[in-house]
N, C-alpha and C positions, 0 to 999 in steps of 0.2 A: 504493500502498500503508499507507503515512501516514496518508492519511485516513481508511483504514481502521478502522487502530489509535485514532483518536482518538474516530471514532464508538464502539467497541468501550468505550472507557474509559468516555464519557457514558452508554453503556446499562447500564453496570455501577454506576456512581455511583447511577443515576438509580433502579436496581432498589436499592442501599444504601439508598436514602431513603425509597423507595416506600410502606413503614410509617408512616413519620413523617408523611407526608400527608394516608395515609388515616385515620389517629384523631388527625386533628389538632383535632376535636372534644372530645378528651378533656387538648387545653393546656392548662394555668390559664395566668391571665393574671400575669404575675411582678411586675407595678406593683397585683393586689390589684383592688377595685371601682370603680377609676377609670374617670371617666366623665365630667369635665369636664374643659378645658385647665389650671383652676389646681389641681384635682388632680394632673395629670399634672406640672405645674411644680413644687409641693408634695414629689412624690416625688424628681425629680431634686435639686430643691433638699438634700432631708436625704439621699439620697446622695452628694452635695457635700458635703456638711457632716460626713459619717463620715470619708471619704473626708480629707478636710482636716485636719480633728483628730488623725489619724494621721500626715500630713504634718509638721504643725505641729510636732507634738513632735519626730519624727524633728527637725527643723530647728533645735529649741531645744537641744535634745542636741549635734548638731555644733557650733554657736554655741558651746556649755559646753565642747565636747575643745577646737574651736577657742582659747578663753579661757584653758585649761588647756597649752595646746603653743603658745602666744605666748611664755610666757618672757619679758617686758620685751620684747618685740621691737614698736616701736611700728606699725609695719605690717599685723603680725598682729594686732595687737589693735584696730587702726582695720576691717583687712577680718571680724574677728569680729562688733566692734560694728554693723556694716553688716548683718551677714547675721543678725545677732536683730532689728536693727530692722525689716528687710524683712520677716521671719517673723512680728513684731508686726504691722504693716501688713498682712501677707496675709489673717491670722488674722480682724482687724477688718473687712476687706471680705467674707471669707466669714461671718464672722456677721452684717454689718450688709445680706447678701442676702437675708435670712428678712422682715428688716423692710424691704425695699424692694419686696418681691414681695407684704406684705400690705398698704402702702399702693397700689398697684396695682390690686390687686385691689377695694381697698376704694374707690379712687377710681369706678374701672370697674360697680363695683355700684351705685354711687349714680347715678350717670350714666342707670343705667338697664338697661346691658345685662348681657347672661346670656350668659356662654362657659361 
């Protein structure tokens, strides 16, 4: 009886998703008109930059909060400085990703490859 219940659940689930499968031709590509590897990577880097900017802003605010609440405690100030430093390093790496991707793309294109 246990196997019958699993088959029943799978059948009901597939009936739920059946309209999606039938109208799959109407689903739009969330990446837009990307038709190359470089375009795909560019979209991923854009999404990571947007997400990273929000995370970096929150981390800077958190580091500022840590500075304010340290109240002269050397250990807490050291932790706040480390948090701010690592946030700036992470943001620099995130912004450098665009430059690194461009350098790699231009190098491959100059060699003659088309991806």
